[in-house]
N, CA, C and O atoms as a Tripos MOL2 file, in Angstrom:
@<TRIPOS>MOLECULE
protein
  240   239    60     0     0
PROTEIN
NO_CHARGES

@<TRIPOS>ATOM
      1 N         -25.7690  -21.8880   -2.3330 N.3       1 MET1
      2 CA        -25.0240  -20.8440   -3.0070 C.3       1 MET1
      3 C         -23.9360  -20.2510   -2.1200 C.2       1 MET1
      4 O         -22.9100  -19.8050   -2.6330 O.2       1 MET1
      5 N         -24.1280  -20.2340   -0.8270 N.am      2 PHE2
      6 CA        -23.1670  -19.5630    0.0520 C.3       2 PHE2
      7 C         -21.7430  -20.1040   -0.0480 C.2       2 PHE2
      8 O         -20.8010  -19.3180    0.0500 O.2       2 PHE2
      9 N         -21.5420  -21.4090   -0.2360 N.am      3 PRO3
     10 CA        -20.1550  -21.8680   -0.3950 C.3       3 PRO3
     11 C         -19.4810  -21.3400   -1.6670 C.2       3 PRO3
     12 O         -18.2590  -21.4260   -1.7940 O.2       3 PRO3
     13 N         -20.2510  -20.8030   -2.5980 N.am      4 LEU4
     14 CA        -19.7070  -20.3220   -3.8670 C.3       4 LEU4
     15 C         -19.3850  -18.8390   -3.8730 C.2       4 LEU4
     16 O         -18.7050  -18.3700   -4.7850 O.2       4 LEU4
     17 N         -19.8550  -18.0830   -2.8790 N.am      5 ILE5
     18 CA        -19.6770  -16.6270   -2.9170 C.3       5 ILE5
     19 C         -18.5750  -16.1750   -1.9640 C.2       5 ILE5
     20 O         -18.2300  -16.8750   -1.0110 O.2       5 ILE5
     21 N         -18.0270  -14.9840   -2.2420 N.am      6 SER6
     22 CA        -16.9640  -14.4140   -1.4120 C.3       6 SER6
     23 C         -17.4580  -13.2500   -0.5800 C.2       6 SER6
     24 O         -16.7860  -12.8440    0.3680 O.2       6 SER6
     25 N         -18.6220  -12.7030   -0.9130 N.am      7 GLY7
     26 CA        -19.1980  -11.5790   -0.1900 C.3       7 GLY7
     27 C         -20.6720  -11.4670   -0.5240 C.2       7 GLY7
     28 O         -21.1360  -12.0020   -1.5320 O.2       7 GLY7
     29 N         -21.4090  -10.7630    0.3360 N.am      8 LEU8
     30 CA        -22.8580  -10.6430    0.1580 C.3       8 LEU8
     31 C         -23.2910   -9.1980    0.3730 C.2       8 LEU8
     32 O         -22.9160   -8.5620    1.3590 O.2       8 LEU8
     33 N         -24.0850   -8.6910   -0.5660 N.am      9 VAL9
     34 CA        -24.6640   -7.3500   -0.4670 C.3       9 VAL9
     35 C         -26.1760   -7.5300   -0.4620 C.2       9 VAL9
     36 O         -26.7370   -8.1490   -1.3660 O.2       9 VAL9
     37 N         -26.8370   -6.9840    0.5650 N.am     10 ILE10
     38 CA        -28.2760   -7.1530    0.7340 C.3      10 ILE10
     39 C         -28.9540   -5.7850    0.7240 C.2      10 ILE10
     40 O         -28.5290   -4.8720    1.4320 O.2      10 ILE10
     41 N         -30.0100   -5.6480   -0.0830 N.am     11 GLU11
     42 CA        -30.7320   -4.3820   -0.1610 C.3      11 GLU11
     43 C         -31.6070   -4.1240    1.0560 C.2      11 GLU11
     44 O         -31.6190   -3.0160    1.5920 O.2      11 GLU11
     45 N         -32.3290   -5.1300    1.4860 N.am     12 ARG12
     46 CA        -33.2930   -4.9430    2.5680 C.3      12 ARG12
     47 C         -32.9460   -5.8260    3.7550 C.2      12 ARG12
     48 O         -32.2490   -6.8310    3.6200 O.2      12 ARG12
     49 N         -33.4350   -5.4370    4.8980 N.am     13 GLY13
     50 CA        -33.2240   -6.2380    6.0960 C.3      13 GLY13
     51 C         -32.1690   -5.6350    6.9870 C.2      13 GLY13
     52 O         -31.7050   -4.5160    6.7710 O.2      13 GLY13
     53 N         -31.8050   -6.3870    7.9760 N.am     14 GLY14
     54 CA        -30.8270   -5.9190    8.9370 C.3      14 GLY14
     55 C         -29.8600   -7.0280    9.2950 C.2      14 GLY14
     56 O         -29.7930   -8.0510    8.6120 O.2      14 GLY14
     57 N         -29.1230   -6.8270   10.3500 N.am     15 MET15
     58 CA        -28.1130   -7.7820   10.7720 C.3      15 MET15
     59 C         -28.7120   -9.1340   11.1650 C.2      15 MET15
     60 O         -28.0040  -10.1400   11.2020 O.2      15 MET15
     61 N         -30.0010   -9.1570   11.4540 N.am     16 LEU16
     62 CA        -30.6440  -10.4080   11.8220 C.3      16 LEU16
     63 C         -31.4200  -11.0370   10.6630 C.2      16 LEU16
     64 O         -32.1830  -11.9820   10.8650 O.2      16 LEU16
     65 N         -31.2270  -10.5160    9.4540 N.am     17 SER17
     66 CA        -31.8860  -11.1160    8.2890 C.3      17 SER17
     67 C         -31.2290  -12.4700    8.0000 C.2      17 SER17
     68 O         -30.0780  -12.7110    8.3640 O.2      17 SER17
     69 N         -31.9770  -13.3290    7.3500 N.am     18 HIS18
     70 CA        -31.5050  -14.6880    7.0820 C.3      18 HIS18
     71 C         -30.1590  -14.6890    6.3520 C.2      18 HIS18
     72 O         -29.2420  -15.4150    6.7370 O.2      18 HIS18
     73 N         -30.0450  -13.8860    5.3120 N.am     19 GLY19
     74 CA        -28.8070  -13.8460    4.5320 C.3      19 GLY19
     75 C         -27.6100  -13.4190    5.3630 C.2      19 GLY19
     76 O         -26.5330  -14.0020    5.2470 O.2      19 GLY19
     77 N         -27.7900  -12.4070    6.1980 N.am     20 ALA20
     78 CA        -26.6950  -11.9180    7.0280 C.3      20 ALA20
     79 C         -26.2530  -12.9710    8.0450 C.2      20 ALA20
     80 O         -25.0590  -13.1290    8.2990 O.2      20 ALA20
     81 N         -27.2020  -13.6780    8.6180 N.am     21 ILE21
     82 CA        -26.8780  -14.7050    9.6100 C.3      21 ILE21
     83 C         -26.1290  -15.8650    8.9650 C.2      21 ILE21
     84 O         -25.1350  -16.3430    9.5090 O.2      21 ILE21
     85 N         -26.6010  -16.3180    7.8100 N.am     22 ILE22
     86 CA        -25.9350  -17.4290    7.1230 C.3      22 ILE22
     87 C         -24.5430  -17.0140    6.6600 C.2      22 ILE22
     88 O         -23.6020  -17.8010    6.7580 O.2      22 ILE22
     89 N         -24.3990  -15.7830    6.1540 N.am     23 ALA23
     90 CA        -23.0900  -15.2900    5.7360 C.3      23 ALA23
     91 C         -22.1230  -15.2930    6.9170 C.2      23 ALA23
     92 O         -20.9640  -15.6790    6.7670 O.2      23 ALA23
     93 N         -22.5830  -14.8720    8.0700 N.am     24 ARG24
     94 CA        -21.7320  -14.8640    9.2630 C.3      24 ARG24
     95 C         -21.2900  -16.2890    9.6110 C.2      24 ARG24
     96 O         -20.1310  -16.5160    9.9570 O.2      24 ARG24
     97 N         -22.2130  -17.2430    9.5170 N.am     25 GLU25
     98 CA        -21.8780  -18.6360    9.8280 C.3      25 GLU25
     99 C         -20.8430  -19.2040    8.8570 C.2      25 GLU25
    100 O         -20.0320  -20.0480    9.2390 O.2      25 GLU25
    101 N         -20.8680  -18.7480    7.6080 N.am     26 PHE26
    102 CA        -19.9000  -19.1970    6.6140 C.3      26 PHE26
    103 C         -18.6210  -18.3560    6.6310 C.2      26 PHE26
    104 O         -17.6690  -18.6750    5.9180 O.2      26 PHE26
    105 N         -18.5850  -17.2920    7.4280 N.am     27 GLY27
    106 CA        -17.4170  -16.4150    7.4650 C.3      27 GLY27
    107 C         -17.2920  -15.5320    6.2440 C.2      27 GLY27
    108 O         -16.1890  -15.1450    5.8580 O.2      27 GLY27
    109 N         -18.4360  -15.2110    5.6280 N.am     28 ILE28
    110 CA        -18.4630  -14.3920    4.4190 C.3      28 ILE28
    111 C         -18.7970  -12.9560    4.7960 C.2      28 ILE28
    112 O         -19.7770  -12.7310    5.5070 O.2      28 ILE28
    113 N         -18.0100  -11.9660    4.3410 N.am     29 PRO29
    114 CA        -18.3400  -10.5720    4.6450 C.3      29 PRO29
    115 C         -19.6690  -10.1830    3.9980 C.2      29 PRO29
    116 O         -19.9600  -10.5800    2.8690 O.2      29 PRO29
    117 N         -20.4680   -9.4050    4.7240 N.am     30 SER30
    118 CA        -21.7500   -8.9550    4.1740 C.3      30 SER30
    119 C         -22.0300   -7.5310    4.6110 C.2      30 SER30
    120 O         -21.5950   -7.0790    5.6710 O.2      30 SER30
    121 N         -22.7700   -6.8430    3.7610 N.am     31 VAL31
    122 CA        -23.2370   -5.4860    4.0480 C.3      31 VAL31
    123 C         -24.7290   -5.4790    3.7680 C.2      31 VAL31
    124 O         -25.1600   -5.8580    2.6790 O.2      31 VAL31
    125 N         -25.5180   -5.0520    4.7410 N.am     32 VAL32
    126 CA        -26.9760   -5.0480    4.5860 C.3      32 VAL32
    127 C         -27.4970   -3.6210    4.4830 C.2      32 VAL32
    128 O         -26.8570   -2.6740    4.9410 O.2      32 VAL32
    129 N         -28.6660   -3.4850    3.8760 N.am     33 GLY33
    130 CA        -29.3120   -2.1790    3.7590 C.3      33 GLY33
    131 C         -28.7170   -1.2930    2.6900 C.2      33 GLY33
    132 O         -28.7180   -0.0710    2.8380 O.2      33 GLY33
    133 N         -28.2060   -1.8750    1.6120 N.am     34 VAL34
    134 CA        -27.6110   -1.1070    0.5160 C.3      34 VAL34
    135 C         -28.7210   -0.7720   -0.4730 C.2      34 VAL34
    136 O         -29.1240   -1.6110   -1.2780 O.2      34 VAL34
    137 N         -29.2070    0.4510   -0.4030 N.am     35 LYS35
    138 CA        -30.3160    0.8860   -1.2450 C.3      35 LYS35
    139 C         -29.9440    0.8030   -2.7240 C.2      35 LYS35
    140 O         -28.8780    1.2620   -3.1350 O.2      35 LYS35
    141 N         -30.8400    0.2090   -3.5190 N.am     36 ASP36
    142 CA        -30.6870    0.0870   -4.9800 C.3      36 ASP36
    143 C         -29.4620   -0.7200   -5.4090 C.2      36 ASP36
    144 O         -28.9330   -0.5000   -6.4990 O.2      36 ASP36
    145 N         -29.0080   -1.6440   -4.5750 N.am     37 ALA37
    146 CA        -27.8150   -2.4330   -4.9040 C.3      37 ALA37
    147 C         -27.9730   -3.1840   -6.2150 C.2      37 ALA37
    148 O         -27.0380   -3.2220   -7.0150 O.2      37 ALA37
    149 N         -29.1340   -3.7810   -6.4550 N.am     38 THR38
    150 CA        -29.3190   -4.5500   -7.6900 C.3      38 THR38
    151 C         -29.3460   -3.6560   -8.9220 C.2      38 THR38
    152 O         -29.0750   -4.1180  -10.0300 O.2      38 THR38
    153 N         -29.6690   -2.3950   -8.7380 N.am     39 ARG39
    154 CA        -29.6520   -1.4570   -9.8600 C.3      39 ARG39
    155 C         -28.2530   -0.8750  -10.0700 C.2      39 ARG39
    156 O         -27.8360   -0.6430  -11.2050 O.2      39 ARG39
    157 N         -27.5330   -0.6410   -8.9700 N.am     40 LEU40
    158 CA        -26.2380    0.0240   -9.0540 C.3      40 LEU40
    159 C         -25.0710   -0.9080   -9.3670 C.2      40 LEU40
    160 O         -24.0480   -0.4570   -9.8810 O.2      40 LEU40
    161 N         -25.2060   -2.1980   -9.0660 N.am     41 ILE41
    162 CA        -24.1300   -3.1510   -9.3300 C.3      41 ILE41
    163 C         -24.4710   -3.9050  -10.6130 C.2      41 ILE41
    164 O         -25.4040   -4.7080  -10.6290 O.2      41 ILE41
    165 N         -23.7220   -3.6540  -11.6900 N.am     42 PRO42
    166 CA        -24.0240   -4.3220  -12.9600 C.3      42 PRO42
    167 C         -23.6530   -5.8040  -12.9180 C.2      42 PRO42
    168 O         -22.7740   -6.2110  -12.1580 O.2      42 PRO42
    169 N         -24.3290   -6.6020  -13.7380 N.am     43 ASP43
    170 CA        -24.0100   -8.0230  -13.8490 C.3      43 ASP43
    171 C         -22.5530   -8.2060  -14.2280 C.2      43 ASP43
    172 O         -22.0410   -7.5180  -15.1110 O.2      43 ASP43
    173 N         -21.8880   -9.1310  -13.5590 N.am     44 GLY44
    174 CA        -20.5000   -9.4480  -13.8790 C.3      44 GLY44
    175 C         -19.4800   -8.5100  -13.2880 C.2      44 GLY44
    176 O         -18.2840   -8.6800  -13.5260 O.2      44 GLY44
    177 N         -19.9140   -7.5160  -12.5170 N.am     45 ALA45
    178 CA        -18.9890   -6.5460  -11.9440 C.3      45 ALA45
    179 C         -18.1550   -7.1860  -10.8360 C.2      45 ALA45
    180 O         -18.6140   -8.0990  -10.1490 O.2      45 ALA45
    181 N         -16.9330   -6.6990  -10.6720 N.am     46 THR46
    182 CA        -16.1080   -7.0690   -9.5350 C.3      46 THR46
    183 C         -16.5000   -6.1680   -8.3860 C.2      46 THR46
    184 O         -16.5520   -4.9470   -8.5390 O.2      46 THR46
    185 N         -16.7790   -6.7610   -7.2300 N.am     47 VAL47
    186 CA        -17.2780   -6.0030   -6.0870 C.3      47 VAL47
    187 C         -16.4130   -6.3010   -4.8740 C.2      47 VAL47
    188 O         -16.1250   -7.4630   -4.5860 O.2      47 VAL47
    189 N         -16.0000   -5.2670   -4.1640 N.am     48 CYS48
    190 CA        -15.2390   -5.4130   -2.9230 C.3      48 CYS48
    191 C         -16.1890   -5.1100   -1.7610 C.2      48 CYS48
    192 O         -16.7170   -4.0030   -1.6570 O.2      48 CYS48
    193 N         -16.4030   -6.0970   -0.8920 N.am     49 VAL49
    194 CA        -17.3180   -5.9620    0.2380 C.3      49 VAL49
    195 C         -16.5000   -5.9360    1.5200 C.2      49 VAL49
    196 O         -15.8100   -6.9070    1.8330 O.2      49 VAL49
    197 N         -16.5680   -4.8400    2.2610 N.am     50 ASP50
    198 CA        -15.9000   -4.7170    3.5510 C.3      50 ASP50
    199 C         -16.9600   -4.7610    4.6390 C.2      50 ASP50
    200 O         -17.5760   -3.7440    4.9580 O.2      50 ASP50
    201 N         -17.1670   -5.9320    5.2030 N.am     51 GLY51
    202 CA        -18.1850   -6.1130    6.2170 C.3      51 GLY51
    203 C         -17.8860   -5.3800    7.5060 C.2      51 GLY51
    204 O         -18.8130   -4.9850    8.2130 O.2      51 GLY51
    205 N         -16.6100   -5.1860    7.8350 N.am     52 ASP52
    206 CA        -16.2370   -4.4700    9.0580 C.3      52 ASP52
    207 C         -16.6230   -2.9850    8.9900 C.2      52 ASP52
    208 O         -17.1010   -2.4040    9.9650 O.2      52 ASP52
    209 N         -16.4040   -2.3980    7.8260 N.am     53 ARG53
    210 CA        -16.6910   -0.9670    7.6410 C.3      53 ARG53
    211 C         -18.0740   -0.7100    7.0620 C.2      53 ARG53
    212 O         -18.5660    0.4180    7.0960 O.2      53 ARG53
    213 N         -18.7010   -1.7550    6.5290 N.am     54 GLY54
    214 CA        -20.0170   -1.5950    5.9230 C.3      54 GLY54
    215 C         -19.9730   -0.8960    4.5920 C.2      54 GLY54
    216 O         -20.8900   -0.1510    4.2470 O.2      54 GLY54
    217 N         -18.8880   -1.1340    3.8170 N.am     55 THR55
    218 CA        -18.7690   -0.4810    2.5270 C.3      55 THR55
    219 C         -18.7690   -1.5010    1.3920 C.2      55 THR55
    220 O         -18.3650   -2.6520    1.5570 O.2      55 THR55
    221 N         -19.2360   -1.0370    0.2400 N.am     56 VAL56
    222 CA        -19.2600   -1.8400   -0.9820 C.3      56 VAL56
    223 C         -18.6380   -0.9790   -2.0750 C.2      56 VAL56
    224 O         -19.0690    0.1500   -2.3110 O.2      56 VAL56
    225 N         -17.6100   -1.5300   -2.7460 N.am     57 ARG57
    226 CA        -16.9610   -0.7920   -3.8290 C.3      57 ARG57
    227 C         -17.0800   -1.6180   -5.1020 C.2      57 ARG57
    228 O         -16.6970   -2.7870   -5.1250 O.2      57 ARG57
    229 N         -17.6040   -1.0210   -6.1490 N.am     58 VAL58
    230 CA        -17.7740   -1.6880   -7.4330 C.3      58 VAL58
    231 C         -16.5760   -1.3960   -8.3080 C.2      58 VAL58
    232 O         -16.1470   -0.2490   -8.4300 O.2      58 VAL58
    233 N         -16.0350   -2.4440   -8.9170 N.am     59 GLY59
    234 CA        -14.9220   -2.2610   -9.8490 C.3      59 GLY59
    235 C         -13.5640   -2.4280   -9.2260 C.2      59 GLY59
    236 O         -12.5960   -1.8430   -9.7110 O.2      59 GLY59
    237 N         -13.4570   -3.1860   -8.1950 N.am     60 GLY60
    238 CA        -12.1160   -3.4260   -7.6910 C.3      60 GLY60
    239 C         -12.1010   -3.6310   -6.2550 C.2      60 GLY60
    240 O         -11.0370   -3.8470   -5.6730 O.2      60 GLY60
@<TRIPOS>BOND
     1     1     2 1
     2     2     3 1
     3     3     4 2
     4     3     5 am
     5     5     6 1
     6     6     7 1
     7     7     8 2
     8     7     9 am
     9     9    10 1
    10    10    11 1
    11    11    12 2
    12    11    13 am
    13    13    14 1
    14    14    15 1
    15    15    16 2
    16    15    17 am
    17    17    18 1
    18    18    19 1
    19    19    20 2
    20    19    21 am
    21    21    22 1
    22    22    23 1
    23    23    24 2
    24    23    25 am
    25    25    26 1
    26    26    27 1
    27    27    28 2
    28    27    29 am
    29    29    30 1
    30    30    31 1
    31    31    32 2
    32    31    33 am
    33    33    34 1
    34    34    35 1
    35    35    36 2
    36    35    37 am
    37    37    38 1
    38    38    39 1
    39    39    40 2
    40    39    41 am
    41    41    42 1
    42    42    43 1
    43    43    44 2
    44    43    45 am
    45    45    46 1
    46    46    47 1
    47    47    48 2
    48    47    49 am
    49    49    50 1
    50    50    51 1
    51    51    52 2
    52    51    53 am
    53    53    54 1
    54    54    55 1
    55    55    56 2
    56    55    57 am
    57    57    58 1
    58    58    59 1
    59    59    60 2
    60    59    61 am
    61    61    62 1
    62    62    63 1
    63    63    64 2
    64    63    65 am
    65    65    66 1
    66    66    67 1
    67    67    68 2
    68    67    69 am
    69    69    70 1
    70    70    71 1
    71    71    72 2
    72    71    73 am
    73    73    74 1
    74    74    75 1
    75    75    76 2
    76    75    77 am
    77    77    78 1
    78    78    79 1
    79    79    80 2
    80    79    81 am
    81    81    82 1
    82    82    83 1
    83    83    84 2
    84    83    85 am
    85    85    86 1
    86    86    87 1
    87    87    88 2
    88    87    89 am
    89    89    90 1
    90    90    91 1
    91    91    92 2
    92    91    93 am
    93    93    94 1
    94    94    95 1
    95    95    96 2
    96    95    97 am
    97    97    98 1
    98    98    99 1
    99    99   100 2
   100    99   101 am
   101   101   102 1
   102   102   103 1
   103   103   104 2
   104   103   105 am
   105   105   106 1
   106   106   107 1
   107   107   108 2
   108   107   109 am
   109   109   110 1
   110   110   111 1
   111   111   112 2
   112   111   113 am
   113   113   114 1
   114   114   115 1
   115   115   116 2
   116   115   117 am
   117   117   118 1
   118   118   119 1
   119   119   120 2
   120   119   121 am
   121   121   122 1
   122   122   123 1
   123   123   124 2
   124   123   125 am
   125   125   126 1
   126   126   127 1
   127   127   128 2
   128   127   129 am
   129   129   130 1
   130   130   131 1
   131   131   132 2
   132   131   133 am
   133   133   134 1
   134   134   135 1
   135   135   136 2
   136   135   137 am
   137   137   138 1
   138   138   139 1
   139   139   140 2
   140   139   141 am
   141   141   142 1
   142   142   143 1
   143   143   144 2
   144   143   145 am
   145   145   146 1
   146   146   147 1
   147   147   148 2
   148   147   149 am
   149   149   150 1
   150   150   151 1
   151   151   152 2
   152   151   153 am
   153   153   154 1
   154   154   155 1
   155   155   156 2
   156   155   157 am
   157   157   158 1
   158   158   159 1
   159   159   160 2
   160   159   161 am
   161   161   162 1
   162   162   163 1
   163   163   164 2
   164   163   165 am
   165   165   166 1
   166   166   167 1
   167   167   168 2
   168   167   169 am
   169   169   170 1
   170   170   171 1
   171   171   172 2
   172   171   173 am
   173   173   174 1
   174   174   175 1
   175   175   176 2
   176   175   177 am
   177   177   178 1
   178   178   179 1
   179   179   180 2
   180   179   181 am
   181   181   182 1
   182   182   183 1
   183   183   184 2
   184   183   185 am
   185   185   186 1
   186   186   187 1
   187   187   188 2
   188   187   189 am
   189   189   190 1
   190   190   191 1
   191   191   192 2
   192   191   193 am
   193   193   194 1
   194   194   195 1
   195   195   196 2
   196   195   197 am
   197   197   198 1
   198   198   199 1
   199   199   200 2
   200   199   201 am
   201   201   202 1
   202   202   203 1
   203   203   204 2
   204   203   205 am
   205   205   206 1
   206   206   207 1
   207   207   208 2
   208   207   209 am
   209   209   210 1
   210   210   211 1
   211   211   212 2
   212   211   213 am
   213   213   214 1
   214   214   215 1
   215   215   216 2
   216   215   217 am
   217   217   218 1
   218   218   219 1
   219   219   220 2
   220   219   221 am
   221   221   222 1
   222   222   223 1
   223   223   224 2
   224   223   225 am
   225   225   226 1
   226   226   227 1
   227   227   228 2
   228   227   229 am
   229   229   230 1
   230   230   231 1
   231   231   232 2
   232   231   233 am
   233   233   234 1
   234   234   235 1
   235   235   236 2
   236   235   237 am
   237   237   238 1
   238   238   239 1
   239   239   240 2
@<TRIPOS>SUBSTRUCTURE
     1 MET1         2 RESIDUE 1 A MET
     2 PHE2         6 RESIDUE 1 A PHE
     3 PRO3        10 RESIDUE 1 A PRO
     4 LEU4        14 RESIDUE 1 A LEU
     5 ILE5        18 RESIDUE 1 A ILE
     6 SER6        22 RESIDUE 1 A SER
     7 GLY7        26 RESIDUE 1 A GLY
     8 LEU8        30 RESIDUE 1 A LEU
     9 VAL9        34 RESIDUE 1 A VAL
    10 ILE10       38 RESIDUE 1 A ILE
    11 GLU11       42 RESIDUE 1 A GLU
    12 ARG12       46 RESIDUE 1 A ARG
    13 GLY13       50 RESIDUE 1 A GLY
    14 GLY14       54 RESIDUE 1 A GLY
    15 MET15       58 RESIDUE 1 A MET
    16 LEU16       62 RESIDUE 1 A LEU
    17 SER17       66 RESIDUE 1 A SER
    18 HIS18       70 RESIDUE 1 A HIS
    19 GLY19       74 RESIDUE 1 A GLY
    20 ALA20       78 RESIDUE 1 A ALA
    21 ILE21       82 RESIDUE 1 A ILE
    22 ILE22       86 RESIDUE 1 A ILE
    23 ALA23       90 RESIDUE 1 A ALA
    24 ARG24       94 RESIDUE 1 A ARG
    25 GLU25       98 RESIDUE 1 A GLU
    26 PHE26      102 RESIDUE 1 A PHE
    27 GLY27      106 RESIDUE 1 A GLY
    28 ILE28      110 RESIDUE 1 A ILE
    29 PRO29      114 RESIDUE 1 A PRO
    30 SER30      118 RESIDUE 1 A SER
    31 VAL31      122 RESIDUE 1 A VAL
    32 VAL32      126 RESIDUE 1 A VAL
    33 GLY33      130 RESIDUE 1 A GLY
    34 VAL34      134 RESIDUE 1 A VAL
    35 LYS35      138 RESIDUE 1 A LYS
    36 ASP36      142 RESIDUE 1 A ASP
    37 ALA37      146 RESIDUE 1 A ALA
    38 THR38      150 RESIDUE 1 A THR
    39 ARG39      154 RESIDUE 1 A ARG
    40 LEU40      158 RESIDUE 1 A LEU
    41 ILE41      162 RESIDUE 1 A ILE
    42 PRO42      166 RESIDUE 1 A PRO
    43 ASP43      170 RESIDUE 1 A ASP
    44 GLY44      174 RESIDUE 1 A GLY
    45 ALA45      178 RESIDUE 1 A ALA
    46 THR46      182 RESIDUE 1 A THR
    47 VAL47      186 RESIDUE 1 A VAL
    48 CYS48      190 RESIDUE 1 A CYS
    49 VAL49      194 RESIDUE 1 A VAL
    50 ASP50      198 RESIDUE 1 A ASP
    51 GLY51      202 RESIDUE 1 A GLY
    52 ASP52      206 RESIDUE 1 A ASP
    53 ARG53      210 RESIDUE 1 A ARG
    54 GLY54      214 RESIDUE 1 A GLY
    55 THR55      218 RESIDUE 1 A THR
    56 VAL56      222 RESIDUE 1 A VAL
    57 ARG57      226 RESIDUE 1 A ARG
    58 VAL58      230 RESIDUE 1 A VAL
    59 GLY59      234 RESIDUE 1 A GLY
    60 GLY60      238 RESIDUE 1 A GLY
């Protein structure tokens, strides 16, 4: 799946979680520890992931 995504938002874990490590290897921005991400991000939403700042913006 990683070659298909442009960014990754992870609810649990840290910088050494499997998803974060693989995202880094693919050069994909990721933000970890986003509480309730699966509840707050609706299906089909456009999401802007800033891995440098650790921010996630829904809707643009």
